[in-house]
TORNULUM-181962 format. One record per residue (C-alpha): x, y, z; residue number from 1. Coordinates in steps of 0.02 Angstrom, whole numbers, plus 50000, padded with zeros to 5 digits. Last residue first. Layout:
xx: X yy: Y zz: Z i: NUM;
...
This chain:
xx: 50541 yy: 50071 zz: 49044 i: 245;
xx: 50411 yy: 49924 zz: 49032 i: 244;
xx: 50479 yy: 49827 zz: 49181 i: 243;
xx: 50479 yy: 49987 zz: 49276 i: 242;
xx: 50300 yy: 50089 zz: 49259 i: 241;
xx: 50236 yy: 49913 zz: 49255 i: 240;
xx: 50298 yy: 49878 zz: 49406 i: 239;
xx: 50248 yy: 50043 zz: 49480 i: 238;
xx: 50074 yy: 50038 zz: 49426 i: 237;
xx: 50062 yy: 49872 zz: 49481 i: 236;
xx: 50086 yy: 49967 zz: 49666 i: 235;
xx: 49973 yy: 50092 zz: 49625 i: 234;
xx: 49827 yy: 49997 zz: 49650 i: 233;
xx: 49704 yy: 49977 zz: 49459 i: 232;
xx: 49530 yy: 49953 zz: 49530 i: 231;
xx: 49511 yy: 50158 zz: 49547 i: 230;
xx: 49503 yy: 50172 zz: 49368 i: 229;
xx: 49461 yy: 50336 zz: 49276 i: 228;
xx: 49615 yy: 50417 zz: 49421 i: 227;
xx: 49564 yy: 50555 zz: 49495 i: 226;
xx: 49554 yy: 50750 zz: 49431 i: 225;
xx: 49564 yy: 50873 zz: 49573 i: 224;
xx: 49473 yy: 51027 zz: 49552 i: 223;
xx: 49502 yy: 51088 zz: 49732 i: 222;
xx: 49317 yy: 51082 zz: 49794 i: 221;
xx: 49288 yy: 50911 zz: 49708 i: 220;
xx: 49438 yy: 50806 zz: 49788 i: 219;
xx: 49413 yy: 50882 zz: 49957 i: 218;
xx: 49225 yy: 50829 zz: 49958 i: 217;
xx: 49278 yy: 50657 zz: 49869 i: 216;
xx: 49406 yy: 50661 zz: 50020 i: 215;
xx: 49273 yy: 50702 zz: 50159 i: 214;
xx: 49154 yy: 50575 zz: 50074 i: 213;
xx: 49285 yy: 50436 zz: 50096 i: 212;
xx: 49299 yy: 50490 zz: 50273 i: 211;
xx: 49122 yy: 50467 zz: 50317 i: 210;
xx: 49103 yy: 50300 zz: 50227 i: 209;
xx: 49255 yy: 50226 zz: 50336 i: 208;
xx: 49203 yy: 50299 zz: 50479 i: 207;
xx: 49117 yy: 50125 zz: 50570 i: 206;
xx: 49287 yy: 50056 zz: 50492 i: 205;
xx: 49371 yy: 50157 zz: 50583 i: 204;
xx: 49505 yy: 50266 zz: 50520 i: 203;
xx: 49655 yy: 50308 zz: 50407 i: 202;
xx: 49644 yy: 50415 zz: 50270 i: 201;
xx: 49715 yy: 50438 zz: 50093 i: 200;
xx: 49751 yy: 50515 zz: 49951 i: 199;
xx: 49862 yy: 50450 zz: 49802 i: 198;
xx: 49982 yy: 50528 zz: 49681 i: 197;
xx: 50098 yy: 50417 zz: 49571 i: 196;
xx: 50195 yy: 50488 zz: 49460 i: 195;
xx: 50307 yy: 50418 zz: 49315 i: 194;
xx: 50411 yy: 50532 zz: 49210 i: 193;
xx: 50543 yy: 50607 zz: 49356 i: 192;
xx: 50625 yy: 50447 zz: 49348 i: 191;
xx: 50496 yy: 50349 zz: 49435 i: 190;
xx: 50383 yy: 50455 zz: 49559 i: 189;
xx: 50286 yy: 50436 zz: 49728 i: 188;
xx: 50169 yy: 50549 zz: 49788 i: 187;
xx: 50076 yy: 50545 zz: 49947 i: 186;
xx: 49948 yy: 50628 zz: 50003 i: 185;
xx: 49874 yy: 50605 zz: 50184 i: 184;
xx: 49705 yy: 50668 zz: 50243 i: 183;
xx: 49682 yy: 50694 zz: 50452 i: 182;
xx: 49526 yy: 50699 zz: 50554 i: 181;
xx: 49493 yy: 50802 zz: 50709 i: 180;
xx: 49423 yy: 50977 zz: 50581 i: 179;
xx: 49574 yy: 50973 zz: 50484 i: 178;
xx: 49745 yy: 50889 zz: 50497 i: 177;
xx: 49827 yy: 50914 zz: 50322 i: 176;
xx: 49969 yy: 50763 zz: 50309 i: 175;
xx: 50106 yy: 50768 zz: 50170 i: 174;
xx: 50213 yy: 50605 zz: 50109 i: 173;
xx: 50340 yy: 50613 zz: 49996 i: 172;
xx: 50425 yy: 50463 zz: 49876 i: 171;
xx: 50547 yy: 50446 zz: 49760 i: 170;
xx: 50533 yy: 50259 zz: 49677 i: 169;
xx: 50688 yy: 50181 zz: 49665 i: 168;
xx: 50628 yy: 50058 zz: 49591 i: 167;
xx: 50588 yy: 49871 zz: 49561 i: 166;
xx: 50711 yy: 49759 zz: 49647 i: 165;
xx: 50708 yy: 49601 zz: 49544 i: 164;
xx: 50635 yy: 49439 zz: 49559 i: 163;
xx: 50709 yy: 49297 zz: 49449 i: 162;
xx: 50727 yy: 49160 zz: 49621 i: 161;
xx: 50511 yy: 49146 zz: 49609 i: 160;
xx: 50466 yy: 49172 zz: 49811 i: 159;
xx: 50370 yy: 49020 zz: 49846 i: 158;
xx: 50192 yy: 49014 zz: 49892 i: 157;
xx: 50107 yy: 48875 zz: 49979 i: 156;
xx: 50010 yy: 49004 zz: 50121 i: 155;
xx: 50146 yy: 48917 zz: 50259 i: 154;
xx: 50284 yy: 48923 zz: 50169 i: 153;
xx: 50258 yy: 49120 zz: 50147 i: 152;
xx: 50226 yy: 49152 zz: 50317 i: 151;
xx: 50362 yy: 49071 zz: 50371 i: 150;
xx: 50487 yy: 49176 zz: 50253 i: 149;
xx: 50406 yy: 49309 zz: 50333 i: 148;
xx: 50432 yy: 49256 zz: 50509 i: 147;
xx: 50606 yy: 49199 zz: 50472 i: 146;
xx: 50671 yy: 49373 zz: 50404 i: 145;
xx: 50651 yy: 49404 zz: 50188 i: 144;
xx: 50793 yy: 49523 zz: 50115 i: 143;
xx: 50908 yy: 49361 zz: 50096 i: 142;
xx: 50803 yy: 49322 zz: 49952 i: 141;
xx: 50872 yy: 49462 zz: 49861 i: 140;
xx: 51032 yy: 49368 zz: 49845 i: 139;
xx: 51112 yy: 49475 zz: 49713 i: 138;
xx: 51248 yy: 49521 zz: 49826 i: 137;
xx: 51245 yy: 49718 zz: 49774 i: 136;
xx: 51057 yy: 49734 zz: 49853 i: 135;
xx: 51104 yy: 49625 zz: 49990 i: 134;
xx: 51257 yy: 49731 zz: 50032 i: 133;
xx: 51125 yy: 49885 zz: 50004 i: 132;
xx: 51014 yy: 49823 zz: 50107 i: 131;
xx: 51133 yy: 49780 zz: 50264 i: 130;
xx: 51205 yy: 49954 zz: 50253 i: 129;
xx: 51026 yy: 50052 zz: 50250 i: 128;
xx: 51026 yy: 49966 zz: 50419 i: 127;
xx: 50872 yy: 49825 zz: 50450 i: 126;
xx: 50703 yy: 49843 zz: 50508 i: 125;
xx: 50543 yy: 49718 zz: 50496 i: 124;
xx: 50366 yy: 49751 zz: 50429 i: 123;
xx: 50231 yy: 49603 zz: 50417 i: 122;
xx: 50081 yy: 49645 zz: 50330 i: 121;
xx: 49887 yy: 49616 zz: 50311 i: 120;
xx: 49757 yy: 49662 zz: 50190 i: 119;
xx: 49589 yy: 49654 zz: 50170 i: 118;
xx: 49506 yy: 49716 zz: 50025 i: 117;
xx: 49356 yy: 49848 zz: 49958 i: 116;
xx: 49357 yy: 49930 zz: 49798 i: 115;
xx: 49222 yy: 50060 zz: 49802 i: 114;
xx: 49367 yy: 50202 zz: 49776 i: 113;
xx: 49512 yy: 50097 zz: 49857 i: 112;
xx: 49457 yy: 50050 zz: 50025 i: 111;
xx: 49576 yy: 49974 zz: 50119 i: 110;
xx: 49526 yy: 49865 zz: 50265 i: 109;
xx: 49683 yy: 49812 zz: 50413 i: 108;
xx: 49793 yy: 49706 zz: 50481 i: 107;
xx: 49939 yy: 49665 zz: 50570 i: 106;
xx: 50007 yy: 49509 zz: 50602 i: 105;
xx: 49953 yy: 49390 zz: 50711 i: 104;
xx: 49775 yy: 49389 zz: 50743 i: 103;
xx: 49691 yy: 49400 zz: 50599 i: 102;
xx: 49839 yy: 49320 zz: 50503 i: 101;
xx: 49813 yy: 49173 zz: 50594 i: 100;
xx: 49629 yy: 49138 zz: 50587 i: 99;
xx: 49578 yy: 49250 zz: 50414 i: 98;
xx: 49715 yy: 49183 zz: 50306 i: 97;
xx: 49712 yy: 48998 zz: 50405 i: 96;
xx: 49522 yy: 48996 zz: 50353 i: 95;
xx: 49543 yy: 49033 zz: 50183 i: 94;
xx: 49366 yy: 49088 zz: 50147 i: 93;
xx: 49196 yy: 48985 zz: 50117 i: 92;
xx: 49128 yy: 49041 zz: 50280 i: 91;
xx: 49191 yy: 49218 zz: 50252 i: 90;
xx: 49056 yy: 49220 zz: 50077 i: 89;
xx: 49168 yy: 49309 zz: 49968 i: 88;
xx: 49188 yy: 49498 zz: 49919 i: 87;
xx: 49326 yy: 49513 zz: 50051 i: 86;
xx: 49466 yy: 49499 zz: 49912 i: 85;
xx: 49638 yy: 49460 zz: 50010 i: 84;
xx: 49810 yy: 49562 zz: 50016 i: 83;
xx: 49970 yy: 49514 zz: 50059 i: 82;
xx: 50100 yy: 49613 zz: 50133 i: 81;
xx: 50291 yy: 49581 zz: 50150 i: 80;
xx: 50348 yy: 49735 zz: 50213 i: 79;
xx: 50556 yy: 49781 zz: 50256 i: 78;
xx: 50587 yy: 49959 zz: 50300 i: 77;
xx: 50769 yy: 49994 zz: 50277 i: 76;
xx: 50848 yy: 50124 zz: 50412 i: 75;
xx: 50984 yy: 50237 zz: 50441 i: 74;
xx: 50914 yy: 50386 zz: 50507 i: 73;
xx: 50906 yy: 50507 zz: 50381 i: 72;
xx: 50912 yy: 50356 zz: 50247 i: 71;
xx: 50771 yy: 50315 zz: 50277 i: 70;
xx: 50742 yy: 50175 zz: 50128 i: 69;
xx: 50570 yy: 50080 zz: 50100 i: 68;
xx: 50573 yy: 49905 zz: 50020 i: 67;
xx: 50407 yy: 49803 zz: 49955 i: 66;
xx: 50370 yy: 49618 zz: 49955 i: 65;
xx: 50174 yy: 49635 zz: 49884 i: 64;
xx: 50080 yy: 49444 zz: 49883 i: 63;
xx: 49910 yy: 49446 zz: 49798 i: 62;
xx: 49947 yy: 49307 zz: 49676 i: 61;
xx: 49951 yy: 49438 zz: 49516 i: 60;
xx: 50071 yy: 49544 zz: 49617 i: 59;
xx: 50189 yy: 49419 zz: 49662 i: 58;
xx: 50208 yy: 49340 zz: 49479 i: 57;
xx: 50227 yy: 49529 zz: 49417 i: 56;
xx: 50293 yy: 49434 zz: 49266 i: 55;
xx: 50431 yy: 49537 zz: 49246 i: 54;
xx: 50485 yy: 49475 zz: 49418 i: 53;
xx: 50454 yy: 49560 zz: 49595 i: 52;
xx: 50505 yy: 49669 zz: 49726 i: 51;
xx: 50454 yy: 49856 zz: 49759 i: 50;
xx: 50574 yy: 49991 zz: 49784 i: 49;
xx: 50564 yy: 50133 zz: 49904 i: 48;
xx: 50667 yy: 50301 zz: 49923 i: 47;
xx: 50594 yy: 50439 zz: 50078 i: 46;
xx: 50529 yy: 50575 zz: 50108 i: 45;
xx: 50406 yy: 50599 zz: 50262 i: 44;
xx: 50289 yy: 50698 zz: 50355 i: 43;
xx: 50287 yy: 50858 zz: 50263 i: 42;
xx: 50140 yy: 50944 zz: 50340 i: 41;
xx: 50016 yy: 51020 zz: 50220 i: 40;
xx: 49962 yy: 51216 zz: 50224 i: 39;
xx: 50114 yy: 51261 zz: 50109 i: 38;
xx: 50022 yy: 51112 zz: 49998 i: 37;
xx: 49892 yy: 51211 zz: 49924 i: 36;
xx: 49800 yy: 51100 zz: 49867 i: 35;
xx: 49774 yy: 51162 zz: 49691 i: 34;
xx: 49959 yy: 51206 zz: 49676 i: 33;
xx: 50024 yy: 51029 zz: 49751 i: 32;
xx: 49891 yy: 50945 zz: 49638 i: 31;
xx: 49950 yy: 51038 zz: 49493 i: 30;
xx: 50141 yy: 51004 zz: 49529 i: 29;
xx: 50089 yy: 50840 zz: 49574 i: 28;
xx: 50057 yy: 50818 zz: 49394 i: 27;
xx: 49861 yy: 50730 zz: 49363 i: 26;
xx: 49796 yy: 50555 zz: 49357 i: 25;
xx: 49734 yy: 50546 zz: 49558 i: 24;
xx: 49722 yy: 50368 zz: 49652 i: 23;
xx: 49591 yy: 50387 zz: 49813 i: 22;
xx: 49630 yy: 50282 zz: 49968 i: 21;
xx: 49511 yy: 50232 zz: 50116 i: 20;
xx: 49643 yy: 50161 zz: 50239 i: 19;
xx: 49499 yy: 50056 zz: 50376 i: 18;
xx: 49559 yy: 50003 zz: 50523 i: 17;
xx: 49538 yy: 49838 zz: 50630 i: 16;
xx: 49429 yy: 49833 zz: 50775 i: 15;
xx: 49232 yy: 49746 zz: 50709 i: 14;
xx: 49323 yy: 49602 zz: 50621 i: 13;
xx: 49192 yy: 49488 zz: 50644 i: 12;
xx: 49064 yy: 49606 zz: 50620 i: 11;
xx: 49158 yy: 49696 zz: 50466 i: 10;
xx: 49153 yy: 49513 zz: 50400 i: 9;
xx: 48965 yy: 49504 zz: 50404 i: 8;
xx: 48925 yy: 49651 zz: 50337 i: 7;
xx: 49040 yy: 49630 zz: 50192 i: 6;
xx: 48943 yy: 49508 zz: 50150 i: 5;
xx: 48778 yy: 49560 zz: 50180 i: 4;
xx: 48797 yy: 49737 zz: 50102 i: 3;
xx: 48859 yy: 49618 zz: 49951 i: 2;
xx: 48694 yy: 49527 zz: 49953 i: 1;
């Protein structure tokens, strides 16, 4: 039954990419040593924030709001994202989400371990100075642009007034290109005591199981330690680390 449901969605949205993700649970220093990161290309360094409140109201409703700061290029990238479980009959799913979000927003599948979901997002950019001005004003709802606010309104979700910017998180991204495939390593940290590490690969949906296998092979060969519960996303872990600190 499960295979039939996933296959049904795959047929309906066959052109979407899949980001295959596996979380690691060991210190970044050990990961760097085992993976020999000198052979990888450092693709990006940035600071990031998540927007939510202590009750994690956005996260629990399937939403995620993120800010990425690229000070080198003076860009603040603001992303609003909605996750939708796909382990239900597509015919009974929210038709507005499926019809509008697939065609008008950037969507892909997230395969986190064995757990798969449909994720759509809207991203826009402002300058770092504009972001800092909004941050200092305390009016965090001003971070969303018109299109993002219209999306929230159409979905009937109201951002709580007590949201905070959780962070900043320090992020490093690395890329390994090998045999016509690309594997990414993302290392994020909060106050140098909490680390969130993920290996991923973005592929066509038809290739997701092969890509997942390659990541697992790399993990096995390099003796990396995976997190026991792959269903717990790094976004949730980051929010918990911030609000419980």
